[in-house]
N, C-alpha and C positions, 0 to 999 in steps of 0.2 A: 625494746624501746618502741614507743608508739610513734605514729606519723607526726602527731602534734609536738612531741618532744624533739623530733628531728628538724622540723620546720621552725619551730620557735613559738613561744607563748602568744605573741600578738597575732600572728597569722592563724594559728590554730584556733584562737578564740573567735576570730572573724568567720572562719569556715563553719565552726560549730553554730554560731549565731545565724548564719545564712541557711544552714540546714534546718535549724529549728523553725525559722520563718517559713520556709518552703512547705514543711509538713503541716504547719498551722493553717496556711492558706489553702493547701490542697484539701485538708479535712473540712475546711469551711466551704468548699465547693468553688472557690475563686480560681483555682488552678486545676486543669484537667490532666490526667496522666497522658503521656505521649501517645499511647495507643488509642485514646478516645478523642484526640483532636481531629477536626474535620480533615485537615491535610493528611494526617496519618491514616484515617479511615479510607480516604480516596486512594492512597498509595497501596494499602493492603488489598482493597477491592480490585485495583488495576492489576496487581500481581496475581491475584487469584484468577481473574479473567484471562490474563495472558497464559497462565498455566493451563487452564481448561481448554483454551483455543489450541495451544500446542498439543495437548493430549488428543483432541479431536482430529487434528490435522495428520498426526502420525499414527493414529489407530488403524487397525485393519479395516478395509472397506466392508460395509454391511452388504449382505447378499441381496441382489435385486430380483430374487426368485418370485417375490410377491407382486412384481410389476409386470404388466403385459409387454412382451417383446414380439416384434414382427420381422418377417423377412419376405422378400419378393424375389423370385428366380425366373430368369429368362434363359432358354436353352435351345440348342439345335441338336435334334436327335437324328443322326445319320442312319435311320432304320430302313431296312428293306422289308418288303411284305411277302410272306410265304403262306401258302394255304392250299386247300383242296376243296372243290365243290362236292356236293352229294353225288353228282354224276361221275366223279372221278377226274374232272378237269383240274389241272394244276394251275396255281396262281403263284407267280414268281416275278416280283417287281423289284429291281435293284434300287439302291439309293440314288445312283447316278441317273437312272431313268426318272425317278421321282423329282429330282432337282431340275432336270432339263425340261420337264413337262408340268412343273408346279404352277398352279393357278393362284392358290392362296394357302397359307399355313399360319398357325399360331401354336406356340408351345410355351407354357409357363406354369408357375406354381406360386402359391401364397400360403404362408404359415403364421399362426399366432400361438404364442406359448406363454403360460403363466404357471410359475412354480413347476410342479411335475407334469402338468397337463398340457396338451398341445392339440391343435386342429390344423389339418392340411387339406388343401384343394389343389389338384394337379390336372391340367387340361391340355389335350393335344387335339388339334383340328387340321385335317389335310383335305385339299381339293386338287386332284391331279387329273389332267386330261391330255390325251395324245391321239393323233390320227395320222394316217399315212396310206399310201397306195402305190400301185405299180402295175405293170403289164407283164403277164406271164404267158409265153407261147406254149400251147397245149397241142401235142401231135394228135391228129385225128385220122391220118392216113399216111402211107409212105410219101415222104417229101411234101407233106401238107400239114400246116400248123394253123391253129385258131388262136388268135390273140384274145386273152381274157383279162379284163380290167378287174383288179382287186382293190378294194378299199376297206380299211379297218379303222374302227374308232373305239378307243378305250377310255373309260372314265372311272375314277375312284374317289369317293367322298367318305369321310369317316370322322367320328368323334371317339376319343378315349378320355373318360373323366374318372378320377379317383377322389373320393371324399372320405377322409380318414380322421379318426381321433386317436390320440396316443397318451400313454402314461409311462413316465420314466421309472424303470425298475432299478437301474444301476447308473451311478455317476461317479467318476473318479478323475484324478488328474490326467490320466492317459486314455480316457475313453468314456463311452456311454452306451446304454442299451435301453430302447423304448419298445414296449409292446404296442401294436397298432391294430385297429379294427375299424371296419366301415364298409363302404360299397364301391363297386366299380361298374361303370356304364360303358358299353360298346355299341356304337351305331355305325354300321358299315354298309356301303352299297357299291357293288361292282357292276358296271355296264359294259358290254362288249357288243359291238355291231360289226357285221361282216357282209360285204356286198360283192357279188360277182356279176359281171356283165360281159356279153359277147355279141357276135353278129346276129345270132338268132334268139337269144334268150337272156334273161337277167334274173338273178335270184339274190335274195338278201336274208340274213338271219340275225336276230338279236337275242342276246342272252343277258340275263340280269340275275344277280344274287344279292340279296339284301337281308338284313336282320339287325335287331337291337336287343340287347340283353342287359339285365341288372343282376349282379352277383354280390353276395356278402363275402368279405375277405377278412383274414386275420393274419398277422405276421409280426415281424420285428425289423427294427432299423437302428442305426447308431453309427459310431465311428471309433477307430483306434488311432491314437496319436503316434506318429513316428518321431517327431520332435516338436518344437514350439510352433512351427508354421505348417509343416506337412502332416497330413493325416489320411486315413483310408476310410471313406464312407461306404456303408453297405446297407442293403435293403432286400427283404424277402417276404413274400406273402403268398397265400394260397386260398382259394375259395370256390364256391359253387352257388348255384341258384337257378337262373334260367338257362345257363350253360351247364354242361356236365362237369367241367373243370376249368378253372382259370388260375394262372399263377404268374408271378412277376418277380424278377431278381435283377439286382444291379450291384456293381462294386467297381472301385477305381481308385483314383488318387486326386487329392485336393490340396489347395494352398490357401492359408488364411491371410487376409489383409485387415486393416483397421475398419474398412467399410463393409467387409463381408468375406466372400471366398470365391475362388474359381476352381472348377473341378472337371475332370475328364473321366468318365465311367463307361462301362459297357452295360447296356440295359436290354433285357429281353422280357416280352409280355406275350402270353399265349392263351388261346381259348380253344376248347374242344366242345363240339355240339352233338346233340342227339341225332338220331336218324331222320327225324322230321324236319330238320333244318336244311336250308339250301346250301349251307356250308358245313363241311366236315370238321375243319379246323382252320384257324388263322393265327398268324404270329407276326410280331414286329420285333426286330432285333438289330442292334448296331451300336456304334459309339455315340456318346452324348457329351457335348461340351456345354457347360452351364456357368452362369455368373449369378451369384447370390448377393443381394443387397439387404443389410440388416438395419433396422431403425426402431 
């Protein structure tokens, strides 16, 4: 039984007539299909736009490797200075002595990175000066002493500059490895003045050891993640040039923040010179506390 038979002839005839009129007007162009009406088109476009927006919002973020990324680091290197002059005199200045007699210091680094490439500049400047004196009794005969006034003056000034370029060889979710190459500059001057004065005579002696060297270096740096925030940064390089040998190494522990990272590492840098230099070798070593700001 058809729907018209169930409803009844009069109603079925009216529906059939209305259907015929609709198709006639639609074919004549006086009635547009629902999908072509302006309101329908706007609804479809709105739905498509919302769908695309939702897809973009929930898609995985695109890599920012092609954009420049920068970081600036300020740090305090609790380094002592050890060395030896060509004449065999030892140089041993502890960090506590450096701090108590510090005139001026700057320690910082700046890095720029784009994709796998990076450039790094690291600068350390120290200006340390100390002086002191006293009176020492010197026996010259039984029950007879001569009082000698002693005065000493020590000054140390130095620059350590690292200029490096790097390329990322390995990057994973739990670490990274970059190869680095560049130049290291050392400019150091040690001045020692010693004065002796007594009743009959006075003597003074000044000693100075100074030198500056440029060296080419090559090495590696990177990090290993311990978890989402904690990681182990490491660095190692070796080189030569105007010095016989120079090398530098550091490793420690760091913690990530939204703005950057804070790290505590142990850093050692050393130079060995040839026989024509006033210094045989010099080294800086000690803990380093740093704050890195990324932007």
